[in-house]
TIVO-2410 file (N, C-alpha, C; in nm, 3 decimals):
# residues 92
REC num residu      c1      c2      c3 atome chaine
REC   1      M   0.077  -0.097  -0.021     N      A
REC   1      M  -0.021  -0.009   0.034    CA      A
REC   1      M   0.107   0.104   0.026     C      A
REC   2      I   0.058   0.254  -0.103     N      A
REC   2      I   0.139   0.344  -0.084    CA      A
REC   2      I   0.038   0.465   0.035     C      A
REC   3      K   0.105   0.567  -0.013     N      A
REC   3      K   0.057   0.694   0.082    CA      A
REC   3      K  -0.122   0.738   0.023     C      A
REC   4      S  -0.084   0.746  -0.134     N      A
REC   4      S  -0.252   0.764  -0.163    CA      A
REC   4      S  -0.345   0.653  -0.169     C      A
REC   5      E  -0.260   0.563  -0.144     N      A
REC   5      E  -0.393   0.436  -0.138    CA      A
REC   5      E  -0.453   0.394   0.030     C      A
REC   6      L  -0.384   0.490   0.138     N      A
REC   6      L  -0.382   0.539   0.239    CA      A
REC   6      L  -0.481   0.579   0.275     C      A
REC   7      V  -0.435   0.712   0.192     N      A
REC   7      V  -0.531   0.823   0.204    CA      A
REC   7      V  -0.670   0.795   0.161     C      A
REC   8      A  -0.689   0.735   0.054     N      A
REC   8      A  -0.770   0.714  -0.012    CA      A
REC   8      A  -0.860   0.592   0.097     C      A
REC   9      K  -0.843   0.498   0.137     N      A
REC   9      K  -0.912   0.444   0.212    CA      A
REC   9      K  -0.964   0.524   0.358     C      A
REC  10      L  -0.878   0.615   0.406     N      A
REC  10      L  -0.920   0.668   0.530    CA      A
REC  10      L  -1.026   0.774   0.435     C      A
REC  11      A  -1.035   0.832   0.365     N      A
REC  11      A  -1.155   0.898   0.301    CA      A
REC  11      A  -1.265   0.853   0.316     C      A
REC  12      E  -1.244   0.706   0.242     N      A
REC  12      E  -1.381   0.645   0.272    CA      A
REC  12      E  -1.410   0.599   0.334     C      A
REC  13      Q  -1.318   0.557   0.439     N      A
REC  13      Q  -1.407   0.471   0.541    CA      A
REC  13      Q  -1.447   0.593   0.690     C      A
REC  14      T  -1.424   0.721   0.639     N      A
REC  14      T  -1.444   0.803   0.718    CA      A
REC  14      T  -1.522   0.917   0.608     C      A
REC  15      N  -1.589   1.054   0.713     N      A
REC  15      N  -1.661   1.117   0.642    CA      A
REC  15      N  -1.558   1.263   0.602     C      A
REC  16      L  -1.449   1.220   0.553     N      A
REC  16      L  -1.343   1.332   0.586    CA      A
REC  16      L  -1.279   1.346   0.403     C      A
REC  17      T  -1.275   1.454   0.324     N      A
REC  17      T  -1.252   1.432   0.200    CA      A
REC  17      T  -1.138   1.450   0.196     C      A
REC  18      K  -1.036   1.375   0.098     N      A
REC  18      K  -0.932   1.321   0.054    CA      A
REC  18      K  -0.830   1.422   0.070     C      A
REC  19      T  -0.876   1.542   0.087     N      A
REC  19      T  -0.798   1.684   0.131    CA      A
REC  19      T  -0.735   1.673   0.272     C      A
REC  20      D  -0.821   1.662   0.383     N      A
REC  20      D  -0.835   1.619   0.496    CA      A
REC  20      D  -0.772   1.540   0.493     C      A
REC  21      A  -0.811   1.374   0.447     N      A
REC  21      A  -0.702   1.287   0.480    CA      A
REC  21      A  -0.597   1.277   0.448     C      A
REC  22      E  -0.551   1.354   0.353     N      A
REC  22      E  -0.405   1.330   0.313    CA      A
REC  22      E  -0.347   1.453   0.439     C      A
REC  23      N  -0.378   1.532   0.465     N      A
REC  23      N  -0.364   1.592   0.596    CA      A
REC  23      N  -0.307   1.531   0.696     C      A
REC  24      V  -0.415   1.462   0.712     N      A
REC  24      V  -0.411   1.380   0.870    CA      A
REC  24      V  -0.298   1.271   0.872     C      A
REC  25      V  -0.274   1.213   0.763     N      A
REC  25      V  -0.227   1.114   0.734    CA      A
REC  25      V  -0.072   1.190   0.706     C      A
REC  26      S  -0.035   1.278   0.665     N      A
REC  26      S   0.110   1.355   0.640    CA      A
REC  26      S   0.109   1.397   0.790     C      A
REC  27      T   0.019   1.456   0.867     N      A
REC  27      T   0.029   1.538   0.997    CA      A
REC  27      T   0.077   1.414   1.106     C      A
REC  28      V   0.057   1.268   1.105     N      A
REC  28      V   0.098   1.171   1.188    CA      A
REC  28      V   0.238   1.092   1.102     C      A
REC  29      F   0.271   1.131   1.031     N      A
REC  29      F   0.387   1.083   0.964    CA      A
REC  29      F   0.500   1.165   1.036     C      A
REC  30      K   0.491   1.309   0.959     N      A
REC  30      K   0.522   1.442   0.995    CA      A
REC  30      K   0.583   1.451   1.193     C      A
REC  31      E   0.468   1.358   1.241     N      A
REC  31      E   0.498   1.403   1.404    CA      A
REC  31      E   0.581   1.217   1.460     C      A
REC  32      I   0.515   1.138   1.375     N      A
REC  32      I   0.631   1.031   1.427    CA      A
REC  32      I   0.782   1.012   1.335     C      A
REC  33      T   0.839   1.160   1.230     N      A
REC  33      T   0.961   1.156   1.230    CA      A
REC  33      T   1.039   1.262   1.350     C      A
REC  34      K   0.906   1.367   1.359     N      A
REC  34      K   1.013   1.427   1.412    CA      A
REC  34      K   1.057   1.391   1.582     C      A
REC  35      A   0.944   1.273   1.659     N      A
REC  35      A   0.989   1.216   1.762    CA      A
REC  35      A   1.087   1.146   1.698     C      A
REC  36      L   1.131   1.056   1.608     N      A
REC  36      L   1.228   0.976   1.614    CA      A
REC  36      L   1.379   1.041   1.602     C      A
REC  37      I   1.360   1.187   1.498     N      A
REC  37      I   1.493   1.300   1.556    CA      A
REC  37      I   1.523   1.334   1.667     C      A
REC  38      K   1.417   1.317   1.742     N      A
REC  38      K   1.452   1.360   1.884    CA      A
REC  38      K   1.496   1.234   1.990     C      A
REC  39      G   1.507   1.099   1.918     N      A
REC  39      G   1.593   1.010   1.964    CA      A
REC  39      G   1.450   0.924   2.021     C      A
REC  40      N   1.313   0.963   2.040     N      A
REC  40      N   1.254   0.880   2.133    CA      A
REC  40      N   1.190   0.737   2.038     C      A
REC  41      R   1.141   0.714   2.133     N      A
REC  41      R   1.042   0.533   2.037    CA      A
REC  41      R   0.921   0.599   2.060     C      A
REC  42      V   0.837   0.527   1.909     N      A
REC  42      V   0.753   0.577   1.918    CA      A
REC  42      V   0.629   0.408   1.917     C      A
REC  43      E   0.548   0.420   2.013     N      A
REC  43      E   0.475   0.286   2.005    CA      A
REC  43      E   0.302   0.323   1.944     C      A
REC  44      L   0.268   0.238   1.911     N      A
REC  44      L   0.113   0.203   1.857    CA      A
REC  44      L   0.106   0.117   1.892     C      A
REC  45      R   0.003   0.123   1.974     N      A
REC  45      R  -0.091  -0.024   2.068    CA      A
REC  45      R  -0.113  -0.065   1.908     C      A
REC  46      G  -0.100  -0.206   1.900     N      A
REC  46      G  -0.189  -0.301   1.869    CA      A
REC  46      G  -0.096  -0.307   1.708     C      A
REC  47      F  -0.041  -0.184   1.648     N      A
REC  47      F   0.032  -0.220   1.578    CA      A
REC  47      F   0.204  -0.220   1.589     C      A
REC  48      G   0.253  -0.183   1.639     N      A
REC  48      G   0.416  -0.184   1.674    CA      A
REC  48      G   0.427  -0.070   1.734     C      A
REC  49      V   0.624  -0.104   1.724     N      A
REC  49      V   0.700   0.036   1.769    CA      A
REC  49      V   0.831   0.063   1.648     C      A
REC  50      L   0.833   0.197   1.701     N      A
REC  50      L   0.941   0.298   1.545    CA      A
REC  50      L   1.050   0.345   1.690     C      A
REC  51      S   1.153   0.276   1.660     N      A
REC  51      S   1.314   0.367   1.733    CA      A
REC  51      S   1.389   0.326   1.611     C      A
REC  52      V   1.485   0.438   1.704     N      A
REC  52      V   1.610   0.403   1.624    CA      A
REC  52      V   1.730   0.366   1.662     C      A
REC  53      R   1.812   0.288   1.592     N      A
REC  53      R   1.935   0.211   1.589    CA      A
REC  53      R   2.035   0.301   1.593     C      A
REC  54      E   2.144   0.269   1.622     N      A
REC  54      E   2.274   0.337   1.609    CA      A
REC  54      E   2.354   0.225   1.542     C      A
REC  55      R   2.419   0.234   1.420     N      A
REC  55      R   2.512   0.135   1.313    CA      A
REC  55      R   2.626   0.154   1.333     C      A
REC  56      K   2.710   0.072   1.384     N      A
REC  56      K   2.857   0.156   1.431    CA      A
REC  56      K   2.959   0.132   1.285     C      A
REC  57      P   3.056   0.182   1.298     N      A
REC  57      P   3.110   0.215   1.170    CA      A
REC  57      P   3.187   0.082   1.115     C      A
REC  58      R   3.190   0.057   1.007     N      A
REC  58      R   3.283  -0.033   0.974    CA      A
REC  58      R   3.365  -0.074   0.801     C      A
REC  59      T   3.391  -0.179   0.753     N      A
REC  59      T   3.484  -0.122   0.654    CA      A
REC  59      T   3.338  -0.225   0.587     C      A
REC  60      G   3.313  -0.169   0.474     N      A
REC  60      G   3.237  -0.259   0.351    CA      A
REC  60      G   3.306  -0.237   0.272     C      A
REC  61      R   3.257  -0.281   0.181     N      A
REC  61      R   3.335  -0.307   0.043    CA      A
REC  61      R   3.237  -0.271  -0.133     C      A
REC  62      N   3.299  -0.254  -0.218     N      A
REC  62      N   3.240  -0.180  -0.324    CA      A
REC  62      N   3.189  -0.290  -0.408     C      A
REC  63      P   3.068  -0.313  -0.446     N      A
REC  63      P   3.033  -0.456  -0.487    CA      A
REC  63      P   3.086  -0.454  -0.660     C      A
REC  64      K   3.116  -0.317  -0.717     N      A
REC  64      K   3.137  -0.297  -0.861    CA      A
REC  64      K   3.279  -0.326  -0.871     C      A
REC  65      T   3.357  -0.315  -0.771     N      A
REC  65      T   3.516  -0.262  -0.827    CA      A
REC  65      T   3.576  -0.400  -0.704     C      A
REC  66      G   3.529  -0.430  -0.592     N      A
REC  66      G   3.564  -0.502  -0.474    CA      A
REC  66      G   3.673  -0.436  -0.380     C      A
REC  67      E   3.662  -0.268  -0.399     N      A
REC  67      E   3.760  -0.213  -0.333    CA      A
REC  67      E   3.653  -0.205  -0.185     C      A
REC  68      K   3.765  -0.227  -0.081     N      A
REC  68      K   3.741  -0.180   0.042    CA      A
REC  68      K   3.685  -0.035   0.071     C      A
REC  69      V   3.572   0.022   0.147     N      A
REC  69      V   3.528   0.113   0.176    CA      A
REC  69      V   3.511   0.156   0.344     C      A
REC  70      E   3.569   0.255   0.411     N      A
REC  70      E   3.528   0.314   0.550    CA      A
REC  70      E   3.380   0.347   0.537     C      A
REC  71      V   3.258   0.283   0.599     N      A
REC  71      V   3.103   0.303   0.630    CA      A
REC  71      V   3.117   0.384   0.714     C      A
REC  72      S   3.080   0.488   0.787     N      A
REC  72      S   3.094   0.571   0.887    CA      A
REC  72      S   2.970   0.536   0.967     C      A
REC  73      S   2.946   0.580   1.094     N      A
REC  73      S   2.793   0.520   1.204    CA      A
REC  73      S   2.719   0.609   1.151     C      A
REC  74      K   2.580   0.564   1.163     N      A
REC  74      K   2.482   0.623   1.091    CA      A
REC  74      K   2.384   0.582   1.195     C      A
REC  75      K   2.228   0.669   1.191     N      A
REC  75      K   2.099   0.638   1.319    CA      A
REC  75      K   2.033   0.557   1.169     C      A
REC  76      V   1.966   0.444   1.209     N      A
REC  76      V   1.864   0.373   1.111    CA      A
REC  76      V   1.719   0.350   1.203     C      A
REC  77      P   1.639   0.363   1.143     N      A
REC  77      P   1.507   0.386   1.191    CA      A
REC  77      P   1.493   0.172   1.165     C      A
REC  78      F   1.393   0.178   1.282     N      A
REC  78      F   1.376   0.029   1.310    CA      A
REC  78      F   1.237   0.024   1.338     C      A
REC  79      F   1.124  -0.105   1.299     N      A
REC  79      F   1.030  -0.176   1.322    CA      A
REC  79      F   1.030  -0.241   1.427     C      A
REC  80      K   0.945  -0.279   1.501     N      A
REC  80      K   0.911  -0.403   1.549    CA      A
REC  80      K   0.735  -0.421   1.557     C      A
REC  81      A   0.735  -0.498   1.467     N      A
REC  81      A   0.596  -0.544   1.467    CA      A
REC  81      A   0.523  -0.590   1.585     C      A
REC  82      G   0.378  -0.550   1.642     N      A
REC  82      G   0.309  -0.576   1.736    CA      A
REC  82      G   0.269  -0.718   1.742     C      A
REC  83      K   0.226  -0.782   1.847     N      A
REC  83      K   0.156  -0.872   1.887    CA      A
REC  83      K   0.038  -0.911   1.795     C      A
REC  84      S  -0.015  -0.860   1.782     N      A
REC  84      S  -0.193  -0.868   1.683    CA      A
REC  84      S  -0.106  -0.859   1.521     C      A
REC  85      I  -0.057  -0.794   1.464     N      A
REC  85      I   0.042  -0.827   1.327    CA      A
REC  85      I   0.086  -0.968   1.314     C      A
REC  86      N   0.163  -1.008   1.396     N      A
REC  86      N   0.241  -1.136   1.384    CA      A
REC  86      N   0.160  -1.272   1.405     C      A
REC  87      E   0.092  -1.235   1.486     N      A
REC  87      E  -0.007  -1.358   1.474    CA      A
REC  87      E  -0.121  -1.360   1.317     C      A
REC  88      A  -0.139  -1.235   1.300     N      A
REC  88      A  -0.222  -1.169   1.133    CA      A
REC  88      A  -0.156  -1.314   1.060     C      A
REC  89      L  -0.013  -1.230   1.080     N      A
REC  89      L   0.072  -1.292   0.950    CA      A
REC  89      L   0.104  -1.430   0.954     C      A
REC  90      N   0.084  -1.519   1.033     N      A
REC  90      N   0.107  -1.639   1.085    CA      A
REC  90      N   0.011  -1.710   1.132     C      A
REC  91      K  -0.137  -1.683   1.109     N      A
REC  91      K  -0.231  -1.767   1.131    CA      A
REC  91      K  -0.250  -1.882   1.026     C      A
REC  92      K  -0.272  -2.020   1.088     N      A
REC  92      K  -0.305  -2.124   1.019    CA      A
REC  92      K  -0.381  -2.158   0.983     C      A
***
């Protein structure tokens, strides 16, 4: 699902216009992003947890040339799915 499909579903299932639904979705994404930038954890009950993890510097390899390349440390987003999502995905 892409953002426009999410907006369309939200507008369809509520009495919001597509413009209002897009504003809601954009606001939610912006606030999640702001929280992650501050280093906060975002917990959406029944959905999952978003947090930031730091990757340590390492020596990588250029796949085209095979040359060694130093990769600096960086922060990356991490998502851990909630219990209900895991159960839904693994339903037998």
